[in-house]
N, C-alpha and C positions, 0 to 999 in steps of 0.2 A: 326345396333349396335349388338354386340355380346351378345344378351340376348333375351329371348322369352317372349311373353305375359304371358305364364304360370309361368315363373320364377318371373316376376313382381308380379303376383297375389299371388304366394306362399311366396315370400320373403318380400313383402311390399315395393318394390322399389329396383332397381338394382344399383343405383348410389353410394351412400355412406351412407347408413342408420346408424344413430348413430354418424355421424361426423358433426360438426358445425364449422363455420368460427371462428377462435380464436380471442379473443380480443388482442389488441396490447400489453398489459401488459404481457400476457401469453407468447407471442413470445419473448419479451425482457428477461423475467425470464428464459426461456428455453435456450436462447443463452448464458446468463451469466453462467448458470449451466454447459453447454458444455465447455465453456472456462475454468472454474475452475477445472473440473474433467479431462480434457484432455490437460492441460498445455497451454491453450490459443491458440492452433494451429488450431482448427476446425473452419470452416466457417459455420454458421447457414444456409447459402443459398447454401450449397454444393448439387450437383445433381449427383446421381448414375444412369448411363444408362446401363442396362443389356441387352446384345444381346445373344439370344439363337439360336444356330445353330442346328436345329432339324434334326435328322437322324443319327448322329454319324460322326463327321468330322474326316477325315484321318489326324491325327496329324503328322505322319511320312512324308507325302507329303505336309505338310504345313510348318513345321520347319524340314528341311531335314538334316539327319545325314551324311554328306558327308565324315566324318571320318570313317565310318563303311563299311568294305567290305561285311559284312553280309546283309546290306540294299540292295546292288546291286545284291547279289545272290538271295535274297528272292523275289525281284521284277524285274525280267528280262525285262519286258516290261513297267512297271509303274515307275520305279526309274527315278528320275530327275538327269541328268548328272551334274557333278560338275561344268562344264563351264557355265551352264545356271542359277544356283542358285544365289540369291541375298545375298552376304556374310554378316554374322553376326559376330560370334566369336566362338572360340573353335571347329572348324570343322563343324559348323552349318550354314545353309543358308535358306532363305525364298524361297518359290515357285516363279518362275520367273514372275508369274502374279501379285505378291503382291508389286508392286512399291509404292503404298500408304503407306503400313505398313513399307516398307524399308525406306521411307523418314522420317516417324515418329521415326524409330529406330535411324537414323542419327541425329535427333533432340533430342535424349535421352528421347523420349515421349512414348516409347513402352517397356513394361516389359513382358517377356515371362516366365511363371511359368511352369516348366517342370514336367512331370510324375504325373499329378494330377488325383486323383481317390478316391476310398474308399475301405475298406476291403471287401473281399468276392465278387468280382466284378460280375455283372449280365449283360448278353449280350442281354436281352430283352429291346427293346426301351421303352416300357411302364413302366416296373419296374425301369429301370435305371433312366428315366426321373423323375419318382416319387421320387426316392431317392434324386436326385439333387434338386428338387423343394421343397420337405419337409425338406431337410437337415437331413434326418432320415433313415440311412441304416437299423436300427433295428426296424422300425415301431413305434418309440416312439411318433411321431407326425403325425397327419393327416392334419394339416393346413400347409400353406406354410411359408417359412422362412421370406419372406418380409411381409406377412400378420401378422405373430407373432410380427415382429418389430413394426408394426403400432398398433397392439393390446396393446403393452406395452406403446407406445407413448400416446394412448388414456387414459391410466390410469393416466398419468401426467396432463391431461387436454384436452379440445376439440381441434380439428385440422381441417384443411380445407378439404373439400371433394375431392379435386384434389391434395392432397399431394402425391399420387402415381397414375399413369395411365398406363394401359396396351395397347399396340398396337399389336393385334394378332387376327387371325380369330377364335382361340379357347382360352378360358380363361385359362391362365397358373395357375397351382396349386400353384405356388410360391406366388401368390397374394391372396390366400384364408386365411382369418382370422376368428376368432371367433366373434369379435366385429367390426373390421374395414372392411368395404366393399369397395373394390377398383374398380373403373370403368375400363372397358376394351372395346375397340372399334376395329373393323376391320381396320378402318382408321379414320382420323379426319373428313372425310366427313360424318361419321355417326353422329357426334355431330351436324352438320348443318341440317341433316335430322330429328334429334330428336327435337332440339330446334325449337319452333314455331309451333310444331304439337300439336293442342289442345287435342288430344287423350292421349298424353303422360302425360300432367299435370293432366288430369282427372283420368287416370289410377292410378297415384301415390297417388292422394288425396283420391280416392274412393276405395282403395285397399280392404277395408273390407265392401264395400257396400255404405257407406256414411260417411261424416266426423264424427269421434268419438268425444265423450265428452271431453272437455278440462281437462287436468290433468291426463288422462288415458294413459296407455302404448301404446295402439293402436294409439291414437292421437299423441303421441311423435314420433312414427314410421312414421306416415303420414307427420308430420311437418318436420322431418329430411329429408324425401325423397324430399319434395318440396324445402327445403333449398339446398339440393344437386343439384336439377335441376336449381335453381337460380344461383348456383356457376358455373355450366356447361354453363348456358346462358351467364354469364359474361365472361367466358373463350372464348366462341365463338366470342364475340365482339373483344377480344384482339387478337385472331388468325387472324381475318379479317384484323387487323391493321398491321400485320407483314407478309411480303412476304420474304421467304428465299432467300438469296443472292448467295448461292453457286450453281455451275453447277453440279447438281446431275444427274446421269444416270437414264434412264427409265427402271430400273430393281428393283427387290424386295428390295435390300439394298439401292439403290439410293432413292426410294420412301420412305422407312422407315426412313432413316436418315434425309431426308428433313422434314418429319413431326416431328421428334425428335427435330431438330433445331428450328422449329416453336414453339414447346411447351416450350423449354428452354427460348427462347426469349420472349414469350408472357405470360408465367405463372410462375412468380417468386416464387409462393408458392409450386410448384411441386418439390419434393425431389427425387423421383424415377420414372424412365420411363423404361418400360419393353417391348422389341420388340423381336419377334421370326420370323425366316425365315427357310424354309425347303429345301429339295433337297439334303441333305448330306448323304443319304443312298446309297452309290455308289457301289452296288454289281456287276455291269457290266458296261463296257465301261466308266470307271471312268475318264480317263485322261482329255478329253475335258470338260465334265460337271463340274468336280472339279475345273479346271482352271477358268472357267467362274464364278463360285460361289466365289472363293477366290479373283478374280479381283473385283467383285462387292462389297464384304465386305471391301477390302483394300482401294479401291478408295473412297467409300462413307465415310469411317471412316476419311480419311485424309481431304476430302472436309468439313465434319462436323466440325472437330476441327479447320480448317482454318476459317470457318464461325464464330465459337465461339470466336476465336481470334479477328476477325474483329469487333464484337459487344461487346467486353470486357467481355466475359463470360467464356473464356477458363479455367481460374484458378478455376472456380467453378464446373467443370465437370470432372468426371472420367468415362471411358467406360470399362465395363467388358464383355469379350467375352468367352462363354463356349459352350460345346456340351455334350450330355449325356454320350458318351464314344468315344474312338478313334476306329481305325480299326485294324485288324490283321496285324502282321508284314509282312506276305507273301501274295502275290497276289493270287487270285483264278483262275479258269479256264475260266472265262468270262471277263478277263481284268479289274477286279474290286477287291475290298477288302471286307471282311466280318466283322461282329461286333467284336470289340476288347475291350480294357479296358482303361488304363491310356492314357492321351493326354495332350497337353499344354492348359493352360488358359492364356488369354491376358488381360492386363490392359493398357489403353491408356489415354494420356492427359498430359498437362504441369506439373500437380502435381504428376505425376508418376516418380519414379526413374527408368529410362530406364535401361534395361540390362537383363541378364539371371539369373534365380533363380532356384536353384536345379541342380543336376548332369545331364549330358547328358543321354539319354536313353541307356541302356546296351542291345544290341541285342544279346549278348552271354549268357545273364542270363534272360530267359523269363519264364512266367507262362502260360503253355499250349498255347504257341504261341502268348502270349500277352505281351506288355510292363508292367512291374511291377509298381504299383503305389508307389510313395515315399512321395508325399505331399497330405494330406487329403484335399478334396475340402472345408471342413468346416473351414480350416485355411484361405482360401481365403475369405470366407464369414465373418469370424471374423474380418479380416483386414478391409473389407469394412464397416462393422457395427460399429466397435469401432473407427477406425482411420479416417473414412470419414463421416459417417452419425451421429456419436455421439450416437450410441445406446449401448445396453448391450448385447454382443454376448453370454455371459454365459446363460442369461435368454432365449434368442431366440433359441440357439442351444442345450440347456439342459446341457451343460458342457463347460469347458474352452478348447479352442484350441489355439495353439501358433499363433501369428500374424506374418505376413511377413514384413520385413523392406522395403516396396516397395512404400510407399507414403511419400511425402514431408510435 
C-alpha cells in the first residue's frame, strides 16, 4: 500500500481518520439537498473518475490542428499527416492511435476542452502539477482540491471512508485534505495484502502505545482508524465478488481502468476515483512512445465505458483526463518536444455533451513558443464540483469560476 509504517505511527492511521460510515438518513438528506439546490438534475451516486497523465501530454499531437500550416512547419518529423488523423471538426483530428476516443466522439460522449491552463504558466513538472492538484496558482492553498471538497462534505456530516480512493504509486496532492484522509493504493492488490494482516489492525489500534481511554481524542482517532479498516475489509469482499467483464490490455491504462471498473461496480459509496499514469515527458523519440500511450488511454477508456453500460452504471460516471501542461509547439533536436503550457482536457461519458469547447489553438499567436491558455483549469473543476458532484466550487477553489455547459 502507498503508505509507510512511519506515516501510520505519525498520523494515527492512513485510511480515513475522522470519517465514519453515514447513517441512511444523512444520505437521504444530502441527496434531497442536492436535488433542491441544483434543479433536481444531480445523481447522488455520481462518480467522477480523474485520470492524470503525468509528464506533460503533447496536446498538439493528441488533438491535431490539420488546419494549421504552422503546425507542419514547426514539426517537420513529428507532425501527423492529414490523411492519417481521425477527423473531428473544424480542421481538427485525433491521433490515429486513438480509435477508442474517436468512437466515443462519434457517440457524442467525448468533450474536448481546448487551450486549458492557468495564468503565468510554469514549465516545471513539480510546480505545475502542484498548481493543478491544489487548484492554486497563487499558493493560496496547500491542500488538494478533492481533499478540500471532502473536508467541506465532512462539515455536513460523517461520510464513508471510501468515498474517494486513489490508485497511484505516489499519493496525489489532489487528495490531501485537512480533515478528510483519502486512502491511496498502488493497486487494488494492496487492499488484499493489508486486510487480514494482524499487524495492520494492531498498528492502527495501538498507534499511541495502547488503547486510549474512552472519550479522549486519541481514542477517537484509534476508533476511526479501525472503522476505516472495517470499511476497507468490507470493500475487499465486494471486490472479490465482481470480476471486470471488459477485455482490457495488459498496459498501465488497461490495468488501471480495469481496477476502476471493479471499484465502480463493487463500491457504490465511492464518489471519486483518482488514477495516474506516467510516461508523457516525451523529450526524445516521441512518436512511437506517444502513440503507444495514447492508444492505451483511448482503448481502455472505451472499454471501461462499454463495461459501465453493460452493468447499468454508465450514466453515473464521468471521466476527466488532464496533464500538468502541454508541449512546445515546435519539435526539438531529438525528435521530441519540450515542456509547454496550455493543452486540451477531456471529459468522457454518456452524461457528457460531446463536442469541442473553446477556440482552436492559434499557432500564429504564441507566448514564448507556447499555446496561450484561454480556459482556466479551475473552470473545469468548478463544472465537475458543482454540476456533477454537487459540491460548492467557490468554497473549494476560493473564488467563483464560470462553469462549462458540458454536462447533461
